[in-house]
BARO-671907 format. One record per atom (N, C-alpha, C): residue number from 0; residue in three letters; atom name; x, y, z. Coordinates in nm, 3 decimals. Atoms other than C-alpha are relative to their C-alpha. Example, Ala and Ser with C-alpha at 12.3 -4.5 7.8 and 13.67 -1.06 7.14 Angstrom:
2
<atom><i>0</i><aa>ALA</aa><at>N</at><x>0.089</x><y>-0.119</y><z>0.000</z></atom>
<atom><i>0</i><aa>ALA</aa><at>CA</at><x>1.230</x><y>-0.450</y><z>0.780</z></atom>
<atom><i>0</i><aa>ALA</aa><at>C</at><x>0.090</x><y>0.120</y><z>0.000</z></atom>
<atom><i>1</i><aa>SER</aa><at>N</at><x>-0.082</x><y>-0.119</y><z>-0.006</z></atom>
<atom><i>1</i><aa>SER</aa><at>CA</at><x>1.367</x><y>-0.106</y><z>0.714</z></atom>
<atom><i>1</i><aa>SER</aa><at>C</at><x>-0.077</x><y>0.109</y><z>0.073</z></atom>
//
This chain:
71
<atom><i>0</i><aa>MET</aa><at>N</at><x>0.051</x><y>0.131</y><z>-0.036</z></atom>
<atom><i>0</i><aa>MET</aa><at>CA</at><x>12.049</x><y>11.720</y><z>10.938</z></atom>
<atom><i>0</i><aa>MET</aa><at>C</at><x>0.062</x><y>-0.104</y><z>-0.091</z></atom>
<atom><i>1</i><aa>SER</aa><at>N</at><x>-0.056</x><y>0.108</y><z>0.080</z></atom>
<atom><i>1</i><aa>SER</aa><at>CA</at><x>12.190</x><y>11.392</y><z>10.823</z></atom>
<atom><i>1</i><aa>SER</aa><at>C</at><x>-0.110</x><y>-0.066</y><z>-0.083</z></atom>
<atom><i>2</i><aa>LYS</aa><at>N</at><x>0.096</x><y>0.069</y><z>0.086</z></atom>
<atom><i>2</i><aa>LYS</aa><at>CA</at><x>12.029</x><y>11.180</y><z>10.555</z></atom>
<atom><i>2</i><aa>LYS</aa><at>C</at><x>-0.079</x><y>-0.101</y><z>0.084</z></atom>
<atom><i>3</i><aa>PRO</aa><at>N</at><x>0.082</x><y>0.092</y><z>-0.082</z></atom>
<atom><i>3</i><aa>PRO</aa><at>CA</at><x>11.734</x><y>10.989</y><z>10.708</z></atom>
<atom><i>3</i><aa>PRO</aa><at>C</at><x>0.016</x><y>-0.145</y><z>-0.045</z></atom>
<atom><i>4</i><aa>THR</aa><at>N</at><x>0.000</x><y>0.142</y><z>0.031</z></atom>
<atom><i>4</i><aa>THR</aa><at>CA</at><x>11.737</x><y>10.611</y><z>10.729</z></atom>
<atom><i>4</i><aa>THR</aa><at>C</at><x>-0.136</x><y>-0.034</y><z>-0.062</z></atom>
<atom><i>5</i><aa>LYS</aa><at>N</at><x>0.129</x><y>0.045</y><z>0.056</z></atom>
<atom><i>5</i><aa>LYS</aa><at>CA</at><x>11.459</x><y>10.411</y><z>10.558</z></atom>
<atom><i>5</i><aa>LYS</aa><at>C</at><x>-0.108</x><y>0.005</y><z>0.107</z></atom>
<atom><i>6</i><aa>GLU</aa><at>N</at><x>0.096</x><y>-0.001</y><z>-0.111</z></atom>
<atom><i>6</i><aa>GLU</aa><at>CA</at><x>11.288</x><y>10.372</y><z>10.896</z></atom>
<atom><i>6</i><aa>GLU</aa><at>C</at><x>-0.043</x><y>0.142</y><z>0.033</z></atom>
<atom><i>7</i><aa>GLN</aa><at>N</at><x>0.034</x><y>-0.140</y><z>-0.026</z></atom>
<atom><i>7</i><aa>GLN</aa><at>CA</at><x>11.305</x><y>10.748</y><z>10.955</z></atom>
<atom><i>7</i><aa>GLN</aa><at>C</at><x>-0.086</x><y>0.057</y><z>-0.111</z></atom>
<atom><i>8</i><aa>GLU</aa><at>N</at><x>0.082</x><y>-0.047</y><z>0.112</z></atom>
<atom><i>8</i><aa>GLU</aa><at>CA</at><x>11.165</x><y>10.813</y><z>10.607</z></atom>
<atom><i>8</i><aa>GLU</aa><at>C</at><x>-0.145</x><y>-0.045</y><z>0.016</z></atom>
<atom><i>9</i><aa>VAL</aa><at>N</at><x>0.136</x><y>0.050</y><z>-0.025</z></atom>
<atom><i>9</i><aa>VAL</aa><at>CA</at><x>10.864</x><y>10.594</y><z>10.693</z></atom>
<atom><i>9</i><aa>VAL</aa><at>C</at><x>-0.065</x><y>0.080</y><z>0.112</z></atom>
<atom><i>10</i><aa>MET</aa><at>N</at><x>0.054</x><y>-0.079</y><z>-0.111</z></atom>
<atom><i>10</i><aa>MET</aa><at>CA</at><x>10.821</x><y>10.780</y><z>11.023</z></atom>
<atom><i>10</i><aa>MET</aa><at>C</at><x>-0.035</x><y>0.142</y><z>-0.047</z></atom>
<atom><i>11</i><aa>HIS</aa><at>N</at><x>0.028</x><y>-0.133</y><z>0.055</z></atom>
<atom><i>11</i><aa>HIS</aa><at>CA</at><x>10.843</x><y>11.114</y><z>10.837</z></atom>
<atom><i>11</i><aa>HIS</aa><at>C</at><x>-0.131</x><y>-0.002</y><z>-0.079</z></atom>
<atom><i>12</i><aa>ASP</aa><at>N</at><x>0.122</x><y>0.013</y><z>0.081</z></atom>
<atom><i>12</i><aa>ASP</aa><at>CA</at><x>10.576</x><y>10.998</y><z>10.592</z></atom>
<atom><i>12</i><aa>ASP</aa><at>C</at><x>-0.124</x><y>-0.016</y><z>0.088</z></atom>
<atom><i>13</i><aa>ASN</aa><at>N</at><x>0.114</x><y>0.020</y><z>-0.091</z></atom>
<atom><i>13</i><aa>ASN</aa><at>CA</at><x>10.349</x><y>10.878</y><z>10.873</z></atom>
<atom><i>13</i><aa>ASN</aa><at>C</at><x>-0.035</x><y>0.127</y><z>0.075</z></atom>
<atom><i>14</i><aa>PHE</aa><at>N</at><x>0.021</x><y>-0.125</y><z>-0.072</z></atom>
<atom><i>14</i><aa>PHE</aa><at>CA</at><x>10.395</x><y>11.202</y><z>11.065</z></atom>
<atom><i>14</i><aa>PHE</aa><at>C</at><x>-0.070</x><y>0.102</y><z>-0.092</z></atom>
<atom><i>15</i><aa>PHE</aa><at>N</at><x>0.057</x><y>-0.093</y><z>0.096</z></atom>
<atom><i>15</i><aa>PHE</aa><at>CA</at><x>10.319</x><y>11.410</y><z>10.754</z></atom>
<atom><i>15</i><aa>PHE</aa><at>C</at><x>-0.146</x><y>-0.035</y><z>-0.029</z></atom>
<atom><i>16</i><aa>GLU</aa><at>N</at><x>0.137</x><y>0.043</y><z>0.026</z></atom>
<atom><i>16</i><aa>GLU</aa><at>CA</at><x>10.008</x><y>11.203</y><z>10.678</z></atom>
<atom><i>16</i><aa>GLU</aa><at>C</at><x>-0.090</x><y>0.029</y><z>0.120</z></atom>
<atom><i>17</i><aa>GLY</aa><at>N</at><x>0.076</x><y>-0.033</y><z>-0.121</z></atom>
<atom><i>17</i><aa>GLY</aa><at>CA</at><x>9.896</x><y>11.248</y><z>11.039</z></atom>
<atom><i>17</i><aa>GLY</aa><at>C</at><x>-0.033</x><y>0.148</y><z>0.007</z></atom>
<atom><i>18</i><aa>LEU</aa><at>N</at><x>0.024</x><y>-0.145</y><z>0.000</z></atom>
<atom><i>18</i><aa>LEU</aa><at>CA</at><x>9.935</x><y>11.625</y><z>11.010</z></atom>
<atom><i>18</i><aa>LEU</aa><at>C</at><x>-0.107</x><y>0.038</y><z>-0.102</z></atom>
<atom><i>19</i><aa>ILE</aa><at>N</at><x>0.103</x><y>-0.026</y><z>0.102</z></atom>
<atom><i>19</i><aa>ILE</aa><at>CA</at><x>9.728</x><y>11.624</y><z>10.691</z></atom>
<atom><i>19</i><aa>ILE</aa><at>C</at><x>-0.136</x><y>-0.040</y><z>0.054</z></atom>
<atom><i>20</i><aa>GLY</aa><at>N</at><x>0.127</x><y>0.045</y><z>-0.056</z></atom>
<atom><i>20</i><aa>GLY</aa><at>CA</at><x>9.456</x><y>11.423</y><z>10.866</z></atom>
<atom><i>20</i><aa>GLY</aa><at>C</at><x>-0.054</x><y>0.094</y><z>0.106</z></atom>
<atom><i>21</i><aa>VAL</aa><at>N</at><x>0.041</x><y>-0.095</y><z>-0.104</z></atom>
<atom><i>21</i><aa>VAL</aa><at>CA</at><x>9.447</x><y>11.655</y><z>11.166</z></atom>
<atom><i>21</i><aa>VAL</aa><at>C</at><x>-0.046</x><y>0.131</y><z>-0.063</z></atom>
<atom><i>22</i><aa>SER</aa><at>N</at><x>0.036</x><y>-0.126</y><z>0.067</z></atom>
<atom><i>22</i><aa>SER</aa><at>CA</at><x>9.438</x><y>11.958</y><z>10.936</z></atom>
<atom><i>22</i><aa>SER</aa><at>C</at><x>-0.136</x><y>-0.011</y><z>-0.069</z></atom>
<atom><i>23</i><aa>LYS</aa><at>N</at><x>0.129</x><y>0.019</y><z>0.067</z></atom>
<atom><i>23</i><aa>LYS</aa><at>CA</at><x>9.146</x><y>11.815</y><z>10.737</z></atom>
<atom><i>23</i><aa>LYS</aa><at>C</at><x>-0.114</x><y>0.000</y><z>0.101</z></atom>
<atom><i>24</i><aa>ARG</aa><at>N</at><x>0.105</x><y>0.005</y><z>-0.101</z></atom>
<atom><i>24</i><aa>ARG</aa><at>CA</at><x>8.949</x><y>11.746</y><z>11.056</z></atom>
<atom><i>24</i><aa>ARG</aa><at>C</at><x>-0.027</x><y>0.136</y><z>0.061</z></atom>
<atom><i>25</i><aa>ALA</aa><at>N</at><x>0.015</x><y>-0.132</y><z>-0.060</z></atom>
<atom><i>25</i><aa>ALA</aa><at>CA</at><x>9.004</x><y>12.105</y><z>11.169</z></atom>
<atom><i>25</i><aa>ALA</aa><at>C</at><x>-0.017</x><y>0.110</y><z>-0.105</z></atom>
<atom><i>26</i><aa>GLU</aa><at>N</at><x>0.000</x><y>-0.102</y><z>0.106</z></atom>
<atom><i>26</i><aa>GLU</aa><at>CA</at><x>8.961</x><y>12.281</y><z>10.833</z></atom>
<atom><i>26</i><aa>GLU</aa><at>C</at><x>-0.112</x><y>0.103</y><z>0.015</z></atom>
<atom><i>27</i><aa>ASP</aa><at>N</at><x>0.104</x><y>-0.101</y><z>-0.024</z></atom>
<atom><i>27</i><aa>ASP</aa><at>CA</at><x>8.644</x><y>12.457</y><z>10.953</z></atom>
<atom><i>27</i><aa>ASP</aa><at>C</at><x>0.055</x><y>0.121</y><z>0.074</z></atom>
<atom><i>28</i><aa>LEU</aa><at>N</at><x>-0.064</x><y>-0.114</y><z>-0.065</z></atom>
<atom><i>28</i><aa>LEU</aa><at>CA</at><x>8.878</x><y>12.678</y><z>11.155</z></atom>
<atom><i>28</i><aa>LEU</aa><at>C</at><x>0.055</x><y>0.099</y><z>-0.101</z></atom>
<atom><i>29</i><aa>GLY</aa><at>N</at><x>-0.057</x><y>-0.085</y><z>0.105</z></atom>
<atom><i>29</i><aa>GLY</aa><at>CA</at><x>9.017</x><y>12.816</y><z>10.829</z></atom>
<atom><i>29</i><aa>GLY</aa><at>C</at><x>0.151</x><y>-0.019</y><z>-0.010</z></atom>
<atom><i>30</i><aa>HIS</aa><at>N</at><x>-0.142</x><y>0.024</y><z>0.026</z></atom>
<atom><i>30</i><aa>HIS</aa><at>CA</at><x>9.360</x><y>12.790</y><z>10.671</z></atom>
<atom><i>30</i><aa>HIS</aa><at>C</at><x>0.091</x><y>0.092</y><z>0.082</z></atom>
<atom><i>31</i><aa>GLN</aa><at>N</at><x>-0.087</x><y>-0.093</y><z>-0.073</z></atom>
<atom><i>31</i><aa>GLN</aa><at>CA</at><x>9.505</x><y>13.103</y><z>10.832</z></atom>
<atom><i>31</i><aa>GLN</aa><at>C</at><x>0.010</x><y>-0.039</y><z>0.147</z></atom>
<atom><i>32</i><aa>HIS</aa><at>N</at><x>0.004</x><y>0.042</y><z>-0.140</z></atom>
<atom><i>32</i><aa>HIS</aa><at>CA</at><x>9.399</x><y>12.985</y><z>11.178</z></atom>
<atom><i>32</i><aa>HIS</aa><at>C</at><x>0.086</x><y>-0.124</y><z>0.021</z></atom>
<atom><i>33</i><aa>LEU</aa><at>N</at><x>-0.079</x><y>0.124</y><z>-0.012</z></atom>
<atom><i>33</i><aa>LEU</aa><at>CA</at><x>9.548</x><y>12.638</y><z>11.124</z></atom>
<atom><i>33</i><aa>LEU</aa><at>C</at><x>0.149</x><y>0.027</y><z>-0.017</z></atom>
<atom><i>34</i><aa>ILE</aa><at>N</at><x>-0.140</x><y>-0.031</y><z>0.025</z></atom>
<atom><i>34</i><aa>ILE</aa><at>CA</at><x>9.872</x><y>12.778</y><z>10.986</z></atom>
<atom><i>34</i><aa>ILE</aa><at>C</at><x>0.060</x><y>0.073</y><z>0.120</z></atom>
<atom><i>35</i><aa>TYR</aa><at>N</at><x>-0.049</x><y>-0.077</y><z>-0.116</z></atom>
<atom><i>35</i><aa>TYR</aa><at>CA</at><x>9.910</x><y>13.026</y><z>11.273</z></atom>
<atom><i>35</i><aa>TYR</aa><at>C</at><x>0.026</x><y>-0.092</y><z>0.118</z></atom>
<atom><i>36</i><aa>PHE</aa><at>N</at><x>-0.016</x><y>0.084</y><z>-0.118</z></atom>
<atom><i>36</i><aa>PHE</aa><at>CA</at><x>9.854</x><y>12.768</y><z>11.545</z></atom>
<atom><i>36</i><aa>PHE</aa><at>C</at><x>0.099</x><y>-0.114</y><z>-0.024</z></atom>
<atom><i>37</i><aa>GLY</aa><at>N</at><x>-0.101</x><y>0.100</y><z>0.030</z></atom>
<atom><i>37</i><aa>GLY</aa><at>CA</at><x>10.063</x><y>12.504</y><z>11.367</z></atom>
<atom><i>37</i><aa>GLY</aa><at>C</at><x>0.140</x><y>0.055</y><z>0.014</z></atom>
<atom><i>38</i><aa>LEU</aa><at>N</at><x>-0.131</x><y>-0.064</y><z>-0.013</z></atom>
<atom><i>38</i><aa>LEU</aa><at>CA</at><x>10.357</x><y>12.742</y><z>11.338</z></atom>
<atom><i>38</i><aa>LEU</aa><at>C</at><x>0.032</x><y>0.030</y><z>0.146</z></atom>
<atom><i>39</i><aa>GLN</aa><at>N</at><x>-0.019</x><y>-0.031</y><z>-0.141</z></atom>
<atom><i>39</i><aa>GLN</aa><at>CA</at><x>10.311</x><y>12.855</y><z>11.696</z></atom>
<atom><i>39</i><aa>GLN</aa><at>C</at><x>0.038</x><y>-0.126</y><z>0.078</z></atom>
<atom><i>40</i><aa>PHE</aa><at>N</at><x>-0.027</x><y>0.126</y><z>-0.068</z></atom>
<atom><i>40</i><aa>PHE</aa><at>CA</at><x>10.305</x><y>12.494</y><z>11.817</z></atom>
<atom><i>40</i><aa>PHE</aa><at>C</at><x>0.142</x><y>-0.049</y><z>-0.026</z></atom>
<atom><i>41</i><aa>PHE</aa><at>N</at><x>-0.131</x><y>0.056</y><z>0.034</z></atom>
<atom><i>41</i><aa>PHE</aa><at>CA</at><x>10.617</x><y>12.385</y><z>11.630</z></atom>
<atom><i>41</i><aa>PHE</aa><at>C</at><x>0.115</x><y>0.094</y><z>0.037</z></atom>
<atom><i>42</i><aa>ILE</aa><at>N</at><x>-0.104</x><y>-0.092</y><z>-0.045</z></atom>
<atom><i>42</i><aa>ILE</aa><at>CA</at><x>10.814</x><y>12.701</y><z>11.706</z></atom>
<atom><i>42</i><aa>ILE</aa><at>C</at><x>0.020</x><y>-0.013</y><z>0.151</z></atom>
<atom><i>43</i><aa>GLN</aa><at>N</at><x>-0.013</x><y>0.021</y><z>-0.144</z></atom>
<atom><i>43</i><aa>GLN</aa><at>CA</at><x>10.736</x><y>12.654</y><z>12.075</z></atom>
<atom><i>43</i><aa>GLN</aa><at>C</at><x>0.072</x><y>-0.131</y><z>0.029</z></atom>
<atom><i>44</i><aa>MET</aa><at>N</at><x>-0.069</x><y>0.128</y><z>-0.018</z></atom>
<atom><i>44</i><aa>MET</aa><at>CA</at><x>10.850</x><y>12.292</y><z>12.043</z></atom>
<atom><i>44</i><aa>MET</aa><at>C</at><x>0.150</x><y>0.018</y><z>-0.021</z></atom>
<atom><i>45</i><aa>ALA</aa><at>N</at><x>-0.142</x><y>-0.026</y><z>0.026</z></atom>
<atom><i>45</i><aa>ALA</aa><at>CA</at><x>11.180</x><y>12.412</y><z>11.895</z></atom>
<atom><i>45</i><aa>ALA</aa><at>C</at><x>0.063</x><y>0.073</y><z>0.119</z></atom>
<atom><i>46</i><aa>VAL</aa><at>N</at><x>-0.050</x><y>-0.074</y><z>-0.117</z></atom>
<atom><i>46</i><aa>VAL</aa><at>CA</at><x>11.223</x><y>12.656</y><z>12.185</z></atom>
<atom><i>46</i><aa>VAL</aa><at>C</at><x>0.017</x><y>-0.094</y><z>0.119</z></atom>
<atom><i>47</i><aa>ASP</aa><at>N</at><x>-0.002</x><y>0.091</y><z>-0.116</z></atom>
<atom><i>47</i><aa>ASP</aa><at>CA</at><x>11.147</x><y>12.382</y><z>12.437</z></atom>
<atom><i>47</i><aa>ASP</aa><at>C</at><x>0.111</x><y>-0.105</y><z>-0.008</z></atom>
<atom><i>48</i><aa>VAL</aa><at>N</at><x>-0.097</x><y>0.110</y><z>0.011</z></atom>
<atom><i>48</i><aa>VAL</aa><at>CA</at><x>11.389</x><y>12.122</y><z>12.299</z></atom>
<atom><i>48</i><aa>VAL</aa><at>C</at><x>0.142</x><y>0.045</y><z>-0.035</z></atom>
<atom><i>49</i><aa>ALA</aa><at>N</at><x>-0.133</x><y>-0.045</y><z>0.040</z></atom>
<atom><i>49</i><aa>ALA</aa><at>CA</at><x>11.679</x><y>12.328</y><z>12.165</z></atom>
<atom><i>49</i><aa>ALA</aa><at>C</at><x>0.081</x><y>0.042</y><z>0.123</z></atom>
<atom><i>50</i><aa>PRO</aa><at>N</at><x>-0.083</x><y>-0.034</y><z>-0.116</z></atom>
<atom><i>50</i><aa>PRO</aa><at>CA</at><x>11.972</x><y>12.378</y><z>12.403</z></atom>
<atom><i>50</i><aa>PRO</aa><at>C</at><x>0.026</x><y>0.150</y><z>0.017</z></atom>
<atom><i>51</i><aa>ASN</aa><at>N</at><x>-0.024</x><y>-0.144</y><z>-0.010</z></atom>
<atom><i>51</i><aa>ASN</aa><at>CA</at><x>12.004</x><y>12.749</y><z>12.321</z></atom>
<atom><i>51</i><aa>ASN</aa><at>C</at><x>-0.073</x><y>0.072</y><z>-0.114</z></atom>
<atom><i>52</i><aa>GLU</aa><at>N</at><x>0.073</x><y>-0.081</y><z>0.099</z></atom>
<atom><i>52</i><aa>GLU</aa><at>CA</at><x>11.857</x><y>13.034</y><z>12.116</z></atom>
<atom><i>52</i><aa>GLU</aa><at>C</at><x>0.057</x><y>-0.014</y><z>-0.141</z></atom>
<atom><i>53</i><aa>GLU</aa><at>N</at><x>-0.062</x><y>0.016</y><z>0.132</z></atom>
<atom><i>53</i><aa>GLU</aa><at>CA</at><x>12.108</x><y>12.988</y><z>11.833</z></atom>
<atom><i>53</i><aa>GLU</aa><at>C</at><x>-0.050</x><y>-0.127</y><z>-0.068</z></atom>
<atom><i>54</i><aa>GLU</aa><at>N</at><x>0.050</x><y>0.126</y><z>0.056</z></atom>
<atom><i>54</i><aa>GLU</aa><at>CA</at><x>11.992</x><y>12.629</y><z>11.788</z></atom>
<atom><i>54</i><aa>GLU</aa><at>C</at><x>-0.146</x><y>0.014</y><z>-0.043</z></atom>
<atom><i>55</i><aa>VAL</aa><at>N</at><x>0.139</x><y>-0.027</y><z>0.039</z></atom>
<atom><i>55</i><aa>VAL</aa><at>CA</at><x>11.628</x><y>12.744</y><z>11.783</z></atom>
<atom><i>55</i><aa>VAL</aa><at>C</at><x>-0.002</x><y>0.069</y><z>-0.136</z></atom>
<atom><i>56</i><aa>ASP</aa><at>N</at><x>-0.007</x><y>-0.074</y><z>0.126</z></atom>
<atom><i>56</i><aa>ASP</aa><at>CA</at><x>11.712</x><y>12.992</y><z>11.509</z></atom>
<atom><i>56</i><aa>ASP</aa><at>C</at><x>0.044</x><y>-0.090</y><z>-0.115</z></atom>
<atom><i>57</i><aa>ALA</aa><at>N</at><x>-0.050</x><y>0.090</y><z>0.104</z></atom>
<atom><i>57</i><aa>ALA</aa><at>CA</at><x>11.904</x><y>12.725</y><z>11.315</z></atom>
<atom><i>57</i><aa>ALA</aa><at>C</at><x>-0.108</x><y>-0.099</y><z>-0.044</z></atom>
<atom><i>58</i><aa>ILE</aa><at>N</at><x>0.108</x><y>0.093</y><z>0.032</z></atom>
<atom><i>58</i><aa>ILE</aa><at>CA</at><x>11.614</x><y>12.477</y><z>11.334</z></atom>
<atom><i>58</i><aa>ILE</aa><at>C</at><x>-0.105</x><y>0.068</y><z>-0.086</z></atom>
<atom><i>59</i><aa>ILE</aa><at>N</at><x>0.106</x><y>-0.072</y><z>0.073</z></atom>
<atom><i>59</i><aa>ILE</aa><at>CA</at><x>11.363</x><y>12.737</y><z>11.216</z></atom>
<atom><i>59</i><aa>ILE</aa><at>C</at><x>0.049</x><y>0.040</y><z>-0.138</z></atom>
<atom><i>60</i><aa>GLU</aa><at>N</at><x>-0.056</x><y>-0.039</y><z>0.130</z></atom>
<atom><i>60</i><aa>GLU</aa><at>CA</at><x>11.591</x><y>12.866</y><z>10.938</z></atom>
<atom><i>60</i><aa>GLU</aa><at>C</at><x>0.011</x><y>-0.120</y><z>-0.093</z></atom>
<atom><i>61</i><aa>MET</aa><at>N</at><x>-0.013</x><y>0.120</y><z>0.081</z></atom>
<atom><i>61</i><aa>MET</aa><at>CA</at><x>11.656</x><y>12.511</y><z>10.817</z></atom>
<atom><i>61</i><aa>MET</aa><at>C</at><x>-0.137</x><y>-0.042</y><z>-0.055</z></atom>
<atom><i>62</i><aa>ALA</aa><at>N</at><x>0.135</x><y>0.036</y><z>0.044</z></atom>
<atom><i>62</i><aa>ALA</aa><at>CA</at><x>11.283</x><y>12.441</y><z>10.803</z></atom>
<atom><i>62</i><aa>ALA</aa><at>C</at><x>-0.050</x><y>0.095</y><z>-0.108</z></atom>
<atom><i>63</i><aa>ILE</aa><at>N</at><x>0.045</x><y>-0.100</y><z>0.098</z></atom>
<atom><i>63</i><aa>ILE</aa><at>CA</at><x>11.209</x><y>12.765</y><z>10.618</z></atom>
<atom><i>63</i><aa>ILE</aa><at>C</at><x>0.070</x><y>-0.021</y><z>-0.134</z></atom>
<atom><i>64</i><aa>SER</aa><at>N</at><x>-0.076</x><y>0.013</y><z>0.125</z></atom>
<atom><i>64</i><aa>SER</aa><at>CA</at><x>11.485</x><y>12.707</y><z>10.363</z></atom>
<atom><i>64</i><aa>SER</aa><at>C</at><x>-0.034</x><y>-0.131</y><z>-0.074</z></atom>
<atom><i>65</i><aa>SER</aa><at>N</at><x>0.033</x><y>0.126</y><z>0.065</z></atom>
<atom><i>65</i><aa>SER</aa><at>CA</at><x>11.361</x><y>12.353</y><z>10.294</z></atom>
<atom><i>65</i><aa>SER</aa><at>C</at><x>-0.136</x><y>0.001</y><z>-0.068</z></atom>
<atom><i>66</i><aa>VAL</aa><at>N</at><x>0.134</x><y>-0.009</y><z>0.059</z></atom>
<atom><i>66</i><aa>VAL</aa><at>CA</at><x>11.015</x><y>12.470</y><z>10.187</z></atom>
<atom><i>66</i><aa>VAL</aa><at>C</at><x>0.012</x><y>0.030</y><z>-0.150</z></atom>
<atom><i>67</i><aa>ASP</aa><at>N</at><x>0.006</x><y>-0.023</y><z>0.143</z></atom>
<atom><i>67</i><aa>ASP</aa><at>CA</at><x>10.940</x><y>12.454</y><z>9.816</z></atom>
<atom><i>67</i><aa>ASP</aa><at>C</at><x>-0.080</x><y>0.128</y><z>-0.023</z></atom>
<atom><i>68</i><aa>LYS</aa><at>N</at><x>0.062</x><y>-0.132</y><z>0.012</z></atom>
<atom><i>68</i><aa>LYS</aa><at>CA</at><x>10.864</x><y>12.818</y><z>9.735</z></atom>
<atom><i>68</i><aa>LYS</aa><at>C</at><x>-0.057</x><y>0.028</y><z>-0.138</z></atom>
<atom><i>69</i><aa>LYS</aa><at>N</at><x>0.061</x><y>-0.020</y><z>0.132</z></atom>
<atom><i>69</i><aa>LYS</aa><at>CA</at><x>10.703</x><y>12.760</y><z>9.395</z></atom>
<atom><i>69</i><aa>LYS</aa><at>C</at><x>-0.133</x><y>0.071</y><z>0.018</z></atom>
<atom><i>70</i><aa>THR</aa><at>N</at><x>0.129</x><y>-0.072</y><z>-0.007</z></atom>
<atom><i>70</i><aa>THR</aa><at>CA</at><x>10.414</x><y>12.993</y><z>9.326</z></atom>
<atom><i>70</i><aa>THR</aa><at>C</at><x>-0.080</x><y>-0.024</y><z>-0.125</z></atom>
//
């Protein structure tokens, strides 16, 4: 992915804050439940929008590799 513009950075921040808000409102479902359905939702979105399976794999791999894996 290319470097985001300032406008895209604001949209990313707003999207992230929205996800946090939705997660807080649904936290009675439990973290594992939220994580499972969140991953399922976004993986399905990748499948739906990517032009082919290789692109799906690339999107998912890019997302996984961008996660801060500090423990």
